[in-house]
C-alpha positions in Angstrom: -68.3 2.8 -17.9 -67.2 5.0 -20.7 -65.5 7.4 -18.3 -63.6 4.5 -16.8 -62.5 3.3 -20.2 -61.4 6.8 -21.1 -59.4 7.1 -17.9 -57.6 3.8 -18.5 -56.8 4.8 -22.0 -55.4 8.1 -20.9 -53.2 6.5 -18.3 -52.1 3.9 -20.8 -51.1 6.6 -23.3 -49.2 8.6 -20.6 -47.3 5.5 -19.5 -46.5 4.5 -23.0 -45.6 8.1 -24.1 -41.8 7.7 -23.3 -41.7 4.6 -25.5 -43.5 6.3 -28.3 -41.5 9.5 -28.1 -38.1 7.6 -28.0 -37.7 4.7 -30.4 -34.5 3.8 -28.6 -36.5 2.7 -25.5 -37.9 -0.1 -27.6 -34.8 -0.8 -29.6 -32.6 -3.7 -28.4 -29.3 -2.4 -27.1 -26.0 -3.2 -28.9 -25.3 -5.7 -26.1 -28.7 -7.3 -26.6 -28.1 -7.5 -30.4 -24.8 -9.3 -29.8 -26.6 -11.8 -27.4 -29.4 -12.4 -29.8 -27.2 -12.9 -32.8 -24.9 -15.3 -31.0 -27.9 -17.3 -29.8 -29.4 -17.7 -33.2 -26.1 -18.4 -34.9 -25.4 -21.2 -32.4 -28.8 -22.8 -33.1 -28.2 -22.6 -36.9 -24.8 -24.2 -36.5 -26.3 -26.9 -34.4 -29.2 -27.7 -36.7 -27.9 -27.0 -40.2 -25.0 -28.5 -42.1 -22.3 -25.8 -42.1 -19.6 -26.0 -44.7 -16.2 -26.6 -43.2 -14.1 -23.6 -42.4 -11.2 -25.1 -44.4 -13.3 -25.3 -47.6 -11.9 -23.0 -50.3 -15.2 -21.3 -50.8 -15.5 -20.5 -47.1 -11.9 -19.2 -47.0 -12.7 -17.0 -50.0 -15.8 -15.7 -48.3 -13.9 -14.8 -45.2 -11.1 -13.3 -47.2 -13.5 -10.9 -49.0 -15.2 -10.0 -45.8 -11.9 -9.2 -44.0 -10.9 -7.0 -46.9 -14.2 -5.1 -46.7 -13.8 -4.7 -42.9 -10.2 -3.7 -43.1 -11.1 -0.9 -45.6 -14.1 0.1 -43.5 -12.9 -0.3 -39.8 -15.3 -0.4 -36.9 -15.5 2.7 -34.8 -14.9 2.6 -31.0 -18.6 2.4 -30.3 -19.2 -0.6 -32.6 -18.9 -3.8 -30.5 -19.9 -6.1 -33.4 -18.4 -9.6 -33.6 -18.6 -10.7 -37.2 -18.6 -14.2 -38.4 -19.1 -15.6 -42.0 -20.3 -19.0 -42.8 -21.8 -21.0 -45.7 -24.8 -23.3 -45.0 -25.2 -26.3 -47.2 -28.7 -25.6 -48.6 -30.4 -25.7 -52.0 -32.4 -22.6 -51.4 -31.3 -19.1 -52.5 -30.7 -17.2 -49.4 -28.2 -15.0 -47.5 -28.9 -13.2 -44.3 -27.3 -11.2 -41.4 -28.1 -11.6 -37.8 -27.9 -8.7 -35.3 -24.5 -8.3 -33.8 -22.4 -9.8 -36.6 -23.1 -13.3 -37.9 -23.6 -13.6 -41.6 -24.7 -16.7 -43.4 -24.8 -17.6 -47.1 -26.7 -20.7 -48.5 -24.4 -22.7 -50.7 -26.9 -22.6 -53.6 -26.7 -18.8 -53.6 -23.0 -18.6 -53.1 -22.4 -21.0 -56.1 -24.2 -18.7 -58.5 -21.6 -16.0 -58.2 -18.8 -15.8 -60.7 -16.6 -13.0 -59.3 -15.3 -11.8 -55.9 -16.9 -8.5 -56.6 -20.4 -10.1 -56.7 -19.8 -11.8 -53.3 -18.4 -8.5 -52.0 -21.6 -6.7 -53.1 -23.9 -9.0 -51.1 -21.5 -9.0 -48.1 -21.2 -5.2 -48.1 -25.0 -5.0 -48.1 -25.4 -7.5 -45.2 -22.6 -5.9 -43.2 -24.3 -2.5 -43.5 -27.5 -4.0 -42.1 -25.6 -5.0 -39.0 -23.6 -1.8 -38.6 -26.6 0.4 -39.0 -28.6 -1.8 -36.6 -31.4 -2.2 -39.1 -32.9 -5.3 -37.4 -33.1 -3.6 -34.0 -34.8 -0.5 -35.6 -37.3 -2.8 -37.4 -38.0 -4.5 -34.2 -38.6 -1.2 -32.4 -40.9 -0.1 -35.2 -42.9 -3.4 -35.0 -43.3 -2.9 -31.2 -44.5 0.7 -31.7 -47.1 -0.4 -34.1 -48.4 -3.1 -31.7 -48.6 -0.7 -28.7 -51.9 0.7 -29.7 -53.4 -2.8 -29.7 -51.7 -4.2 -26.6 -51.6 -1.2 -24.3 -53.6 -3.1 -21.6 -51.1 -5.9 -21.7 -48.3 -3.5 -21.3 -50.0 -2.0 -18.2 -50.6 -5.5 -16.7 -46.9 -6.5 -17.3 -45.3 -3.2 -16.2 -42.5 -5.1 -14.6 -41.2 -6.3 -18.0 -38.6 -4.3 -19.8 -39.4 -2.7 -23.1 -37.2 -5.2 -24.9 -37.5 -8.6 -23.3 -34.8 -10.4 -25.4 -35.6 -13.8 -23.9 -39.0 -13.7 -25.6 -37.6 -12.9 -29.1 -37.6 -16.0 -31.2 -34.6 -16.9 -33.4 -37.0 -17.1 -36.3 -37.8 -13.4 -35.9 -34.1 -12.6 -36.1 -34.1 -14.0 -39.6 -37.6 -13.2 -41.0 -38.3 -9.7 -39.7 -38.3 -7.6 -42.9 -36.3 -4.5 -43.3 -37.9 -1.3 -44.5 -37.3 0.2 -48.0 -35.2 2.9 -46.3 -33.0 0.2 -44.7 -32.6 -1.6 -48.0 -31.7 1.6 -49.8 -29.2 2.5 -47.1 -27.5 -0.9 -47.3 -27.3 -0.6 -51.1 -25.8 2.9 -50.9 -23.4 2.4 -48.0 -22.5 -1.1 -49.2 -21.5 0.4 -52.5 -19.3 2.9 -50.8 -17.7 0.1 -48.7 -17.0 -1.9 -51.8 -15.2 1.1 -53.5 -13.1 1.7 -50.4 -12.0 -2.0 -50.5 -11.1 -1.7 -54.2 -13.9 -3.9 -55.5 -15.8 -3.0 -58.6 -19.2 -1.8 -57.4 -20.9 -3.2 -60.6 -20.5 -6.5 -58.7 -23.4 -5.6 -56.5 -25.7 -4.8 -59.4 -24.6 -8.0 -61.2 -25.3 -10.1 -58.0 -28.8 -8.8 -57.9 -29.3 -9.4 -61.6 -28.2 -13.0 -61.1 -30.8 -13.4 -58.4 -33.7 -11.8 -60.3 -32.8 -13.6 -63.6 -34.5 -16.8 -62.7 -37.6 -15.5 -61.1 -39.8 -15.0 -64.2 -42.9 -17.3 -64.0 -41.8 -18.6 -60.6 -41.7 -17.7 -57.0 -38.9 -15.1 -56.3 -35.8 -16.5 -54.6 -36.0 -16.5 -50.8 -33.3 -13.9 -50.7 -35.5 -11.4 -52.5 -38.7 -12.1 -50.5 -38.1 -9.1 -48.2 -36.2 -7.0 -50.7 -38.9 -5.1 -52.7 -38.5 -3.4 -56.1 -35.3 -5.2 -57.1 -35.4 -4.0 -60.7 -35.6 -0.3 -59.5 -32.9 -1.0 -56.9 -30.5 -2.4 -59.6 -31.2 0.7 -61.7 -30.4 3.0 -58.8 -27.2 1.1 -58.0 -26.0 1.5 -61.6 -27.0 5.2 -61.7 -25.0 5.7 -58.5 -22.0 4.0 -60.1 -22.3 6.2 -63.2 -22.5 9.4 -61.1 -19.1 8.6 -59.7 -17.7 9.0 -63.2 -14.6 6.9 -62.6 -13.1 3.7 -64.0 -12.9 0.5 -61.9 -10.7 -2.5 -62.4 -12.2 -5.6 -63.9 -14.1 -7.9 -61.6 -12.0 -10.8 -60.3 -13.2 -14.2 -61.4 -13.5 -16.9 -58.8 -11.1 -19.8 -59.2 -13.9 -22.3 -59.5 -16.1 -20.3 -61.9 -16.2 -20.8 -65.6 -14.4 -17.5 -65.9 -11.6 -18.5 -63.5 
């Protein structure tokens, strides 16, 4: 019996070796990421109250996003289809779906006082999409589960490595990014802000606003998968200081107290 088990395990490891050796074999393709993101975004727009596209705040969000994308154009191998919406919701949250959809909850959006703060969060979320962080996190999750479910993989050998029909919309929103992914989105997002002529301090200030109300209470939902926020803010400000240059003043939003 032990010999049979060893043989099955050996066969399982051999069959799974290509997946383990190549993370891309488990990573949803760019085409799949577009499909998944569109599917989840359609469900959100169906179930949630989406702020009208003619609302001044939505127009401002999209204006800032367009400025960031114009200054940081997509390459020929980036098929992403971006969209930017505000969901009427009292919880503090913002998230990006694979492929391009980005959503802000109104409670979070209303906390910001400058365009640069919005640009900071947008640049961070856009980087998650462009660097395919969700797809990489999904591949890592699958790799970790292979050791436990190798028999299931053998029994379902006719299934592709990434069966996108089985991926729930909830997983597209809740799958946490790694510290490496968060750091990359902070750093690359900061660079994108500078190219678009936004003051990068806006990113640090946006995170400060979010952590400011968390003492003695549950952290805002937006921060639940974003570890070490205080250290990240410090790193962001250190990166700004290293550039040793002056930036223009942050631009107050017309509806803010500073506008």
